[in-house]
C-alpha positions in Angstrom: 120.1 126.7 141.0 120.0 122.9 140.7 116.4 122.9 142.0 115.3 125.1 139.1 116.9 122.8 136.6 115.2 119.7 138.0 111.8 121.5 138.3 112.1 122.8 134.7 113.0 119.3 133.4 110.0 117.8 135.2 107.7 120.4 133.9 109.0 119.8 130.3 108.5 116.1 130.7 105.0 116.6 132.0 104.1 118.9 129.0 105.5 116.3 126.6 103.4 113.5 128.2 100.2 115.7 128.1 100.9 116.6 124.4 101.3 112.9 123.6 98.1 111.9 125.3 96.2 114.7 123.6 97.5 113.7 120.2 96.7 110.0 120.9 93.2 110.9 122.0 92.6 113.0 118.9 93.7 110.3 116.6 91.5 107.7 118.4 88.5 110.0 118.1 89.2 110.6 114.4 89.5 106.8 114.0 86.3 106.0 115.9 84.2 108.9 114.5 85.9 109.5 111.2 84.0 109.7 108.0 83.0 106.5 106.3 84.1 107.3 102.8 85.3 104.8 100.4 89.0 105.5 99.9 90.1 107.4 96.9 91.2 104.6 94.6 92.8 106.3 91.7 96.4 106.2 90.6 98.6 109.0 89.7 98.7 110.1 86.0 101.5 108.8 83.8 101.5 105.2 84.8 103.3 103.1 82.2 104.5 99.6 82.2 108.1 99.3 83.2 110.8 96.6 82.8 110.0 95.1 86.2 107.6 95.5 89.2 107.5 98.8 90.9 108.8 99.0 94.5 106.0 98.4 96.9 106.4 101.8 98.6 105.9 103.5 95.2 102.8 101.4 94.5 101.3 102.5 97.8 102.1 106.1 97.1 100.5 105.9 93.6 97.3 104.6 95.1 96.8 107.9 96.9 94.9 106.5 99.8 93.2 108.9 102.3 95.5 109.8 105.2 93.4 107.8 107.7 93.5 104.6 105.7 95.5 101.8 107.3 97.0 98.9 105.4 96.3 95.6 107.1 98.1 93.1 104.8 99.8 92.9 101.5 100.2 89.6 99.6 101.9 88.8 96.4 99.7 86.6 94.3 100.2 84.7 91.1 97.4 83.7 88.8 96.9 82.7 85.2 97.0 86.4 84.3 100.4 87.0 86.0 101.4 88.5 89.3 99.5 91.0 91.4 99.4 92.4 94.9 96.4 91.8 97.1 96.3 94.8 99.5 93.8 94.7 102.4 93.1 98.0 104.0 90.7 99.6 106.6 89.2 103.1 106.3 88.9 105.5 109.2 85.2 104.4 109.4 86.2 100.8 109.9 85.3 99.4 106.5 87.7 96.8 105.1 88.6 96.7 101.4 90.7 94.3 99.4 92.5 95.7 96.3 94.1 93.7 93.5 96.9 95.9 92.2 99.1 95.5 89.1 102.8 95.6 90.3 104.1 97.1 87.1 101.7 100.0 86.8 100.1 100.4 90.3 96.7 100.3 88.6 93.9 98.8 90.6 92.6 95.6 88.8 89.8 94.9 91.2 88.2 96.3 94.4 86.3 94.2 96.8 84.6 95.4 100.0 84.6 92.9 102.9 81.3 92.1 104.5 82.7 92.8 108.0 84.1 95.9 109.6 87.4 96.3 111.5 85.4 96.0 114.7 84.3 92.5 113.6 80.6 93.4 112.9 78.6 93.2 109.8 
C-alpha cells in the first residue's frame, strides 16, 4: 500500500514538473515570436483629476497595456509642469517604449520609442 502512495506522489510531481516546463516554453516562444505591435496606449474612460495622485497600480491598470507587455522601470519625475511618471516598458516583440504619464489622471502625456530593442540591437 505504501509503495502505491509513493509511486502516485512521484508521478504527480513529475506531471507538475512537465506542466511547468511546458508553460515556461510556451511563454518563452510567445515572447520570442510574439507580434510586434505597439502597445495599446489608451486610458479608460472617465478619467478626472482627483485631489491627489492615483495609486501606481491603478495608473498601470488604466493604461490597459497588452498582456505580454512588461514594465521595466518606473520613475517619478518633477519638471516645470509638475510631477509625472516615466514608465519604461517592453513589448512581446522586444520594442522598448517610454511613457510619460500624468499621476492624477493616468493620461499619457508623451510616448517615446527607444532606438534599441530589449535584445540590445537597433
